[in-house]
Phi, psi and omega in degrees: 000125179264106184302331182291339182238025181233138181294144179306326179299320181287320177303313182291311185298319181266358182050045181068008175077015182294141176236136177293117186294329183288322186242349186066023179286140176284323176269131186290152174287167176258115180272116186257352186296139177266345183218166188223149186287135173282156172289164180304330179269017173079011180266169177239070183289344177289342184088353180258132180239305185203141190295340177291331179267331185198151183205125180299340177293341180276337196304310187288317179298317179295320181293320180295311180295322178299320178294319180294325181275344185069038185260179176273320181200147178235143176237138172269146178230167184289341179196167174298322178294322177298320179292311183296315182291333177299326178299321181276327180291340178279356175272179182246150175307136182098342178295141179266131178230146176251133177225157183281151175294326178255112183199174177304123191297325182293322177290319177301318179295319178297318180300317184284326186263340180239309186292319180295310176300329178291334175131357177288141177266094187260126179237126179265128181222172173280098186286348179280351181254104181303326179295323178293323178293315179301320182288333186270331182293146179240102182309128180084344181251320179285122183258336185211136169244123182249128176231157175228123183211129348298149191263126180288129007249012181266346176061036171288156188242133176252138179284107185295314184297316180294316181295324177298317179298317180295314181297313183293325178296333179267001180083020182253160173271153174247124175246139185235124168279106184248031183302316187286311181285332186061167179293351178289328182254331183217135174243091185301326181297321178295340180263002175114358181291150178265325182226138174238130180245144172228136161280093188292347171308328189275248189291324183301318176280304172078007183233007177054039182227017173203161173246128181199161175216162180218153169229138175234134179252147177285332183203158175285152180192164174302324178297315180297324177296328175293320177300316178300320180292324177301314180298314185289318189271328176275334169095024180276051184262151182278153174283159183296317181294321179295322177296322177296317178297320180297316177299318177305314181294321184293341180296334180251010185306309183301317180297315183294316182295317181291322178295315179296320180296317180296318178293318179299320178299315180295318180295317180299314180294322181297317186266358184294337178236026183285143184294338181256011181242130178283316181195151172245126180255106183202126185296348178278354178268130183305329182275357184272158183301129173079013183302317182296319178293319179300323178299329182279323188249359174242111186255122176095006179149172185242017174092170183259011182251139175206169172229144178236126174264120185267152177286148184293148169263199183296341183254003177110175183290320180296315179297322179294317180297316180295323180292322177300310181299325181290336187256002175281153177244321177278318177287118184269134180282095183201152175282157179104183185195167172086003179271180180291332181268146179277137183238153180222145183204133170279101200288327185300321181290335178284316186279331177077205185302138178088359180292142173278356183280123174297154183293343179267010186267132172248126176269129183242130169252112184278125182263214188250011175292169177293133187297327179296324178292320179295319179295314181297320180295317180292324178301310182294328178291322175299315180298314180295323180295325179291334180267359183291000000 
């Protein structure tokens, strides 16, 4: 199978068509060994040394995602945070990095509490504003520009191609957290990105039953080799069973992403002018931030994530948002996103101090239920919240 001339749906469904040579099984075996036999002359001609550095259980999942992203190489990690932090750990103390003000809160917290004391020069800016990026990069000093698009939890959109040009002109790499659109909707490498990161726990897996992360590089480089060493030496490697589950999930990725995107679009449009809703934040709405850019770099849909700001009840906006979440039955009150089930969360209380999320904001991960049921459930919860 030639990935360059094969549709993503076929790549995912057939997992590149790999067959286990030993058994002729269509579904791959799970390799559990932690160590591998040396040759009689003490060499490792098989290429396998120790499972912390390499594992045959990773090969097919890494190859499938690499084909979907159009990358040079993909690595699996034990979590999205392990993958994301490896990008920064491969830098040197004193390196200047740019990150967005609106981003996954756990990574932002790690940068401020670990990376800055370690010595990275971390600057938070409005990454959706190209002029702000141009003003912030320091030619020869800035080593990495990190973007997340659409950005959690406001779902603002950053122009990947424009940001790549700015970063490269300054001698910096561009890394993109593409967890929400997945390679089904956006291919950052084709737009100029150097590194693509996924919290594979979310859409790539799609079943809310594993923790995993991935990095894909556009090209080999000394920097990428440092990233590989970070995974091997710090030990952020995935388990064999989890790698098997991830591959299982990716086989249905195109179907799930498109279904969630279609439902999210309908939900966003339904509530965008609702009497009990202050605002709907979703890149698929013409009036939302970055819609024009999203139309250019998100193909086939705008993702399954949105946020809804509810109008205050007698006790205020925060109380109304919490009451809405308390009164849903189909929308489950839980952290995470990208699974088959729809999730809801009053995000400000989760992120705490420094969150960009207003207290009246509910973050929604649209799952695979019938969209009419999801709309009806949210409608009744809005009504109950207003009477609370």
